A tleap script that builds the chain and sets N, CA, C and O, in Angstrom:
source leaprc.protein.ff14SB
mol = sequence {
  NSER PHE ILE THR GLN ALA PHE ASP ASN ALA
  GLN ALA ARG ALA ALA GLN ASN THR GLN LEU
  ALA GLN LEU SER GLY ASP PRO ALA ILE VAL
  GLU ALA VAL GLY ARG LEU ARG GLY TRP ASP
  PHE SER MET PRO THR GLY ILE PRO GLU GLY
  PHE ASP GLY PHE ASP VAL GLY ALA PRO PRO
  PHE PRO ARG SER GLY LYS GLU VAL ALA ASN
  SER ILE ALA ALA THR LEU CTYR
}
set mol.1.N position { 0.081 -24.406 -6.425 }
set mol.1.CA position { -0.854 -24.331 -7.534 }
set mol.1.C position { -0.242 -25.003 -8.756 }
set mol.1.O position { 0.960 -25.267 -8.792 }
set mol.2.N position { -1.060 -25.273 -9.737 }
set mol.2.CA position { -0.559 -25.952 -10.929 }
set mol.2.C position { 0.436 -25.082 -11.683 }
set mol.2.O position { 1.306 -25.610 -12.376 }
set mol.3.N position { 0.329 -23.761 -11.566 }
set mol.3.CA position { 1.268 -22.867 -12.259 }
set mol.3.C position { 2.660 -22.980 -11.641 }
set mol.3.O position { 3.649 -23.110 -12.361 }
set mol.4.N position { 2.739 -22.931 -10.321 }
set mol.4.CA position { 4.048 -23.027 -9.676 }
set mol.4.C position { 4.654 -24.414 -9.888 }
set mol.4.O position { 5.869 -24.543 -10.038 }
set mol.5.N position { 3.819 -25.446 -9.900 }
set mol.5.CA position { 4.325 -26.800 -10.160 }
set mol.5.C position { 4.848 -26.911 -11.584 }
set mol.5.O position { 5.886 -27.531 -11.814 }
set mol.6.N position { 4.146 -26.322 -12.537 }
set mol.6.CA position { 4.603 -26.340 -13.931 }
set mol.6.C position { 5.934 -25.609 -14.067 }
set mol.6.O position { 6.815 -26.048 -14.806 }
set mol.7.N position { 6.079 -24.498 -13.356 }
set mol.7.CA position { 7.335 -23.751 -13.391 }
set mol.7.C position { 8.468 -24.590 -12.809 }
set mol.7.O position { 9.557 -24.653 -13.380 }
set mol.8.N position { 8.210 -25.233 -11.676 }
set mol.8.CA position { 9.224 -26.098 -11.060 }
set mol.8.C position { 9.622 -27.230 -12.010 }
set mol.8.O position { 10.799 -27.574 -12.118 }
set mol.9.N position { 8.636 -27.801 -12.691 }
set mol.9.CA position { 8.926 -28.862 -13.660 }
set mol.9.C position { 9.775 -28.328 -14.808 }
set mol.9.O position { 10.693 -29.003 -15.274 }
set mol.10.N position { 9.468 -27.115 -15.264 }
set mol.10.CA position { 10.247 -26.504 -16.348 }
set mol.10.C position { 11.689 -26.279 -15.911 }
set mol.10.O position { 12.618 -26.543 -16.675 }
set mol.11.N position { 11.880 -25.795 -14.691 }
set mol.11.CA position { 13.239 -25.584 -14.190 }
set mol.11.C position { 13.994 -26.907 -14.092 }
set mol.11.O position { 15.181 -26.974 -14.410 }
set mol.12.N position { 13.314 -27.945 -13.656 }
set mol.12.CA position { 13.962 -29.249 -13.499 }
set mol.12.C position { 14.380 -29.841 -14.849 }
set mol.12.O position { 15.338 -30.610 -14.927 }
set mol.13.N position { 13.664 -29.479 -15.894 }
set mol.13.CA position { 13.957 -30.032 -17.223 }
set mol.13.C position { 14.664 -29.028 -18.130 }
set mol.13.O position { 14.856 -29.302 -19.315 }
set mol.14.N position { 15.049 -27.887 -17.601 }
set mol.14.CA position { 15.636 -26.819 -18.414 }
set mol.14.C position { 16.896 -27.262 -19.151 }
set mol.14.O position { 17.131 -26.837 -20.282 }
set mol.15.N position { 17.698 -28.099 -18.531 }
set mol.15.CA position { 18.940 -28.542 -19.168 }
set mol.15.C position { 18.667 -29.414 -20.393 }
set mol.15.O position { 19.523 -29.554 -21.267 }
set mol.16.N position { 17.487 -29.992 -20.448 }
set mol.16.CA position { 17.140 -30.891 -21.550 }
set mol.16.C position { 16.412 -30.183 -22.693 }
set mol.16.O position { 16.279 -30.743 -23.781 }
set mol.17.N position { 15.940 -28.956 -22.456 }
set mol.17.CA position { 15.090 -28.297 -23.444 }
set mol.17.C position { 15.374 -26.799 -23.455 }
set mol.17.O position { 15.238 -26.135 -22.428 }
set mol.18.N position { 15.761 -26.270 -24.593 }
set mol.18.CA position { 16.119 -24.858 -24.713 }
set mol.18.C position { 14.940 -23.943 -24.410 }
set mol.18.O position { 15.111 -22.914 -23.757 }
set mol.19.N position { 13.748 -24.303 -24.875 }
set mol.19.CA position { 12.575 -23.463 -24.631 }
set mol.19.C position { 12.242 -23.392 -23.145 }
set mol.19.O position { 11.909 -22.324 -22.632 }
set mol.20.N position { 12.329 -24.518 -22.458 }
set mol.20.CA position { 12.070 -24.517 -21.018 }
set mol.20.C position { 13.130 -23.709 -20.280 }
set mol.20.O position { 12.825 -23.022 -19.306 }
set mol.21.N position { 14.356 -23.791 -20.738 }
set mol.21.CA position { 15.435 -23.018 -20.116 }
set mol.21.C position { 15.168 -21.525 -20.269 }
set mol.21.O position { 15.351 -20.762 -19.321 }
set mol.22.N position { 14.737 -21.105 -21.455 }
set mol.22.CA position { 14.438 -19.689 -21.680 }
set mol.22.C position { 13.258 -19.242 -20.828 }
set mol.22.O position { 13.302 -18.179 -20.208 }
set mol.23.N position { 12.215 -20.044 -20.797 }
set mol.23.CA position { 11.024 -19.709 -20.021 }
set mol.23.C position { 11.342 -19.606 -18.534 }
set mol.23.O position { 10.992 -18.620 -17.885 }
set mol.24.N position { 11.998 -20.616 -18.002 }
set mol.24.CA position { 12.254 -20.640 -16.561 }
set mol.24.C position { 13.346 -19.660 -16.145 }
set mol.24.O position { 13.546 -19.423 -14.953 }
set mol.25.N position { 14.052 -19.089 -17.116 }
set mol.25.CA position { 15.069 -18.089 -16.809 }
set mol.25.C position { 14.631 -16.663 -17.068 }
set mol.25.O position { 15.367 -15.723 -16.768 }
set mol.26.N position { 13.437 -16.489 -17.623 }
set mol.26.CA position { 12.920 -15.152 -17.927 }
set mol.26.C position { 12.612 -14.419 -16.618 }
set mol.26.O position { 11.799 -14.904 -15.831 }
set mol.27.N position { 13.244 -13.254 -16.362 }
set mol.27.CA position { 13.033 -12.545 -15.097 }
set mol.27.C position { 11.567 -12.209 -14.813 }
set mol.27.O position { 11.144 -12.246 -13.658 }
set mol.28.N position { 10.800 -11.886 -15.833 }
set mol.28.CA position { 9.385 -11.558 -15.620 }
set mol.28.C position { 8.594 -12.793 -15.186 }
set mol.28.O position { 7.716 -12.704 -14.328 }
set mol.29.N position { 8.907 -13.934 -15.779 }
set mol.29.CA position { 8.237 -15.187 -15.404 }
set mol.29.C position { 8.640 -15.586 -13.988 }
set mol.29.O position { 7.798 -15.997 -13.189 }
set mol.30.N position { 9.916 -15.464 -13.687 }
set mol.30.CA position { 10.410 -15.795 -12.343 }
set mol.30.C position { 9.710 -14.921 -11.300 }
set mol.30.O position { 9.290 -15.418 -10.255 }
set mol.31.N position { 9.583 -13.615 -11.582 }
set mol.31.CA position { 8.908 -12.715 -10.641 }
set mol.31.C position { 7.440 -13.083 -10.480 }
set mol.31.O position { 6.933 -13.140 -9.359 }
set mol.32.N position { 6.757 -13.332 -11.586 }
set mol.32.CA position { 5.331 -13.671 -11.522 }
set mol.32.C position { 5.098 -14.949 -10.718 }
set mol.32.O position { 4.194 -14.999 -9.885 }
set mol.33.N position { 5.894 -15.964 -10.959 }
set mol.33.CA position { 5.739 -17.223 -10.226 }
set mol.33.C position { 6.060 -17.013 -8.745 }
set mol.33.O position { 5.406 -17.595 -7.879 }
set mol.34.N position { 7.056 -16.192 -8.456 }
set mol.34.CA position { 7.373 -15.874 -7.061 }
set mol.34.C position { 6.211 -15.206 -6.354 }
set mol.34.O position { 5.935 -15.490 -5.189 }
set mol.35.N position { 5.531 -14.316 -7.064 }
set mol.35.CA position { 4.350 -13.662 -6.479 }
set mol.35.C position { 3.234 -14.676 -6.231 }
set mol.35.O position { 2.553 -14.611 -5.207 }
set mol.36.N position { 3.046 -15.597 -7.151 }
set mol.36.CA position { 2.013 -16.623 -6.973 }
set mol.36.C position { 2.351 -17.565 -5.821 }
set mol.36.O position { 1.451 -18.042 -5.131 }
set mol.37.N position { 3.637 -17.838 -5.606 }
set mol.37.CA position { 4.043 -18.707 -4.485 }
set mol.37.C position { 3.642 -18.112 -3.135 }
set mol.37.O position { 3.278 -18.846 -2.216 }
set mol.38.N position { 3.707 -16.787 -3.014 }
set mol.38.CA position { 3.385 -16.143 -1.748 }
set mol.38.C position { 1.911 -15.828 -1.566 }
set mol.38.O position { 1.517 -15.304 -0.524 }
set mol.39.N position { 1.097 -16.135 -2.554 }
set mol.39.CA position { -0.322 -15.786 -2.552 }
set mol.39.C position { -1.119 -16.695 -1.636 }
set mol.39.O position { -0.935 -17.912 -1.649 }
set mol.40.N position { -2.008 -16.107 -0.837 }
set mol.40.CA position { -2.866 -16.902 0.047 }
set mol.40.C position { -4.256 -17.138 -0.558 }
set mol.40.O position { -5.166 -17.586 0.139 }
set mol.41.N position { -4.416 -16.841 -1.838 }
set mol.41.CA position { -5.650 -17.029 -2.600 }
set mol.41.C position { -6.761 -16.056 -2.211 }
set mol.41.O position { -7.911 -16.239 -2.610 }
set mol.42.N position { -6.428 -15.027 -1.438 }
set mol.42.CA position { -7.398 -13.961 -1.206 }
set mol.42.C position { -7.338 -13.011 -2.399 }
set mol.42.O position { -6.386 -13.040 -3.178 }
set mol.43.N position { -8.360 -12.172 -2.535 }
set mol.43.CA position { -8.419 -11.271 -3.685 }
set mol.43.C position { -8.777 -9.850 -3.263 }
set mol.43.O position { -9.794 -9.316 -3.706 }
set mol.44.N position { -7.954 -9.226 -2.407 }
set mol.44.CA position { -8.241 -7.857 -2.003 }
set mol.44.C position { -8.013 -6.892 -3.167 }
set mol.44.O position { -7.290 -7.201 -4.114 }
set mol.45.N position { -8.640 -5.720 -3.080 }
set mol.45.CA position { -8.456 -4.736 -4.150 }
set mol.45.C position { -7.024 -4.246 -4.206 }
set mol.45.O position { -6.493 -4.001 -5.289 }
set mol.46.N position { -6.392 -4.099 -3.050 }
set mol.46.CA position { -5.001 -3.661 -3.013 }
set mol.46.C position { -4.800 -2.166 -3.136 }
set mol.46.O position { -3.666 -1.691 -3.091 }
set mol.47.N position { -5.885 -1.410 -3.292 }
set mol.47.CA position { -5.761 0.049 -3.404 }
set mol.47.C position { -6.588 0.722 -2.315 }
set mol.47.O position { -7.621 0.187 -1.912 }
set mol.48.N position { -6.154 1.885 -1.829 }
set mol.48.CA position { -6.874 2.567 -0.750 }
set mol.48.C position { -8.318 2.916 -1.109 }
set mol.48.O position { -9.179 2.954 -0.230 }
set mol.49.N position { -8.591 3.170 -2.381 }
set mol.49.CA position { -9.928 3.577 -2.803 }
set mol.49.C position { -10.876 2.394 -2.976 }
set mol.49.O position { -12.089 2.579 -3.077 }
set mol.50.N position { -10.326 1.181 -3.009 }
set mol.50.CA position { -11.148 -0.006 -3.228 }
set mol.50.C position { -11.832 -0.452 -1.949 }
set mol.50.O position { -11.342 -0.183 -0.852 }
set mol.51.N position { -12.968 -1.136 -2.084 }
set mol.51.CA position { -13.688 -1.645 -0.924 }
set mol.51.C position { -13.599 -3.161 -0.908 }
set mol.51.O position { -13.920 -3.829 -1.891 }
set mol.52.N position { -13.159 -3.689 0.220 }
set mol.52.CA position { -13.129 -5.131 0.447 }
set mol.52.C position { -14.133 -5.455 1.544 }
set mol.52.O position { -14.443 -4.595 2.368 }
set mol.53.N position { -14.641 -6.673 1.565 }
set mol.53.CA position { -15.668 -7.068 2.520 }
set mol.53.C position { -15.300 -6.862 3.975 }
set mol.53.O position { -16.187 -6.693 4.812 }
set mol.54.N position { -14.031 -6.872 4.296 }
set mol.54.CA position { -13.597 -6.705 5.687 }
set mol.54.C position { -13.372 -5.245 6.059 }
set mol.54.O position { -13.071 -4.955 7.217 }
set mol.55.N position { -13.510 -4.309 5.105 }
set mol.55.CA position { -13.301 -2.887 5.385 }
set mol.55.C position { -14.461 -2.323 6.200 }
set mol.55.O position { -15.615 -2.713 6.019 }
set mol.56.N position { -14.132 -1.402 7.095 }
set mol.56.CA position { -15.131 -0.737 7.920 }
set mol.56.C position { -15.005 0.759 7.684 }
set mol.56.O position { -13.900 1.300 7.687 }
set mol.57.N position { -16.132 1.428 7.478 }
set mol.57.CA position { -16.103 2.868 7.258 }
set mol.57.C position { -16.089 3.197 5.780 }
set mol.57.O position { -16.589 2.443 4.945 }
set mol.58.N position { -15.503 4.343 5.482 }
set mol.58.CA position { -15.458 4.828 4.099 }
set mol.58.C position { -14.009 4.963 3.647 }
set mol.58.O position { -13.113 5.149 4.471 }
set mol.59.N position { -13.779 4.871 2.340 }
set mol.59.CA position { -12.415 5.015 1.823 }
set mol.59.C position { -11.852 6.392 2.144 }
set mol.59.O position { -12.621 7.319 2.397 }
set mol.60.N position { -10.544 6.551 2.140 }
set mol.60.CA position { -9.543 5.553 1.763 }
set mol.60.C position { -9.225 4.591 2.907 }
set mol.60.O position { -9.270 4.955 4.082 }
set mol.61.N position { -8.909 3.379 2.535 }
set mol.61.CA position { -8.551 2.336 3.491 }
set mol.61.C position { -7.056 2.052 3.377 }
set mol.61.O position { -6.557 1.812 2.278 }
set mol.62.N position { -6.339 2.077 4.491 }
set mol.62.CA position { -4.913 1.733 4.402 }
set mol.62.C position { -4.763 0.264 4.004 }
set mol.62.O position { -5.518 -0.590 4.468 }
set mol.63.N position { -3.798 -0.021 3.151 }
set mol.63.CA position { -3.560 -1.390 2.689 }
set mol.63.C position { -2.190 -1.854 3.159 }
set mol.63.O position { -1.205 -1.121 3.069 }
set mol.64.N position { -2.145 -3.065 3.654 }
set mol.64.CA position { -0.863 -3.631 4.077 }
set mol.64.C position { -0.104 -4.121 2.847 }
set mol.64.O position { -0.676 -4.293 1.771 }
set mol.65.N position { 1.176 -4.338 3.029 }
set mol.65.CA position { 1.977 -4.893 1.946 }
set mol.65.C position { 1.462 -6.252 1.506 }
set mol.65.O position { 1.506 -6.581 0.321 }
set mol.66.N position { 0.972 -7.045 2.457 }
set mol.66.CA position { 0.432 -8.373 2.136 }
set mol.66.C position { -0.825 -8.254 1.280 }
set mol.66.O position { -1.010 -9.029 0.341 }
set mol.67.N position { -1.696 -7.281 1.598 }
set mol.67.CA position { -2.902 -7.087 0.788 }
set mol.67.C position { -2.543 -6.687 -0.639 }
set mol.67.O position { -3.134 -7.183 -1.598 }
set mol.68.N position { -1.577 -5.793 -0.770 }
set mol.68.CA position { -1.139 -5.363 -2.100 }
set mol.68.C position { -0.548 -6.546 -2.861 }
set mol.68.O position { -0.854 -6.750 -4.035 }
set mol.69.N position { 0.296 -7.321 -2.190 }
set mol.69.CA position { 0.911 -8.487 -2.830 }
set mol.69.C position { -0.144 -9.504 -3.257 }
set mol.69.O position { -0.047 -10.074 -4.344 }
set mol.70.N position { -1.150 -9.737 -2.412 }
set mol.70.CA position { -2.216 -10.675 -2.763 }
set mol.70.C position { -3.052 -10.155 -3.923 }
set mol.70.O position { -3.500 -10.936 -4.763 }
set mol.71.N position { -3.264 -8.854 -3.977 }
set mol.71.CA position { -3.996 -8.257 -5.091 }
set mol.71.C position { -3.248 -8.462 -6.408 }
set mol.71.O position { -3.847 -8.808 -7.426 }
set mol.72.N position { -1.943 -8.246 -6.374 }
set mol.72.CA position { -1.126 -8.435 -7.582 }
set mol.72.C position { -1.151 -9.899 -8.016 }
set mol.72.O position { -1.321 -10.198 -9.198 }
set mol.73.N position { -0.983 -10.804 -7.063 }
set mol.73.CA position { -0.985 -12.235 -7.396 }
set mol.73.C position { -2.337 -12.664 -7.967 }
set mol.73.O position { -2.388 -13.436 -8.925 }
set mol.74.N position { -3.425 -12.171 -7.387 }
set mol.74.CA position { -4.757 -12.511 -7.902 }
set mol.74.C position { -4.932 -11.996 -9.321 }
set mol.74.O position { -5.545 -12.663 -10.154 }
set mol.75.N position { -4.400 -10.817 -9.601 }
set mol.75.CA position { -4.468 -10.263 -10.953 }
set mol.75.C position { -3.670 -11.122 -11.925 }
set mol.75.O position { -4.124 -11.385 -13.038 }
set mol.76.N position { -2.491 -11.558 -11.515 }
set mol.76.CA position { -1.680 -12.418 -12.372 }
set mol.76.C position { -2.381 -13.741 -12.657 }
set mol.76.O position { -2.351 -14.249 -13.778 }
set mol.77.N position { -3.008 -14.282 -11.629 }
set mol.77.CA position { -3.667 -15.569 -11.782 }
set mol.77.C position { -4.819 -15.473 -12.756 }
set mol.77.O position { -5.496 -16.470 -13.011 }
savepdb mol mol.pdb
quit
């Protein structure tokens, strides 16, 4: 995505620019970009009480770690 590419560009130029170095070294930014890298662009609710189109029956629905991770990444995006 353009966000992960921008982050990669910032890391590549960090030695030349103090602001880019700070941004690309910020642990929260690094974590957020890492979550976006693993995102498959799905947008599940990520919570047992939420309903997704593929759910069958009534809540609560068990959620996999991947569904939770995709929900977080979609929220960040």
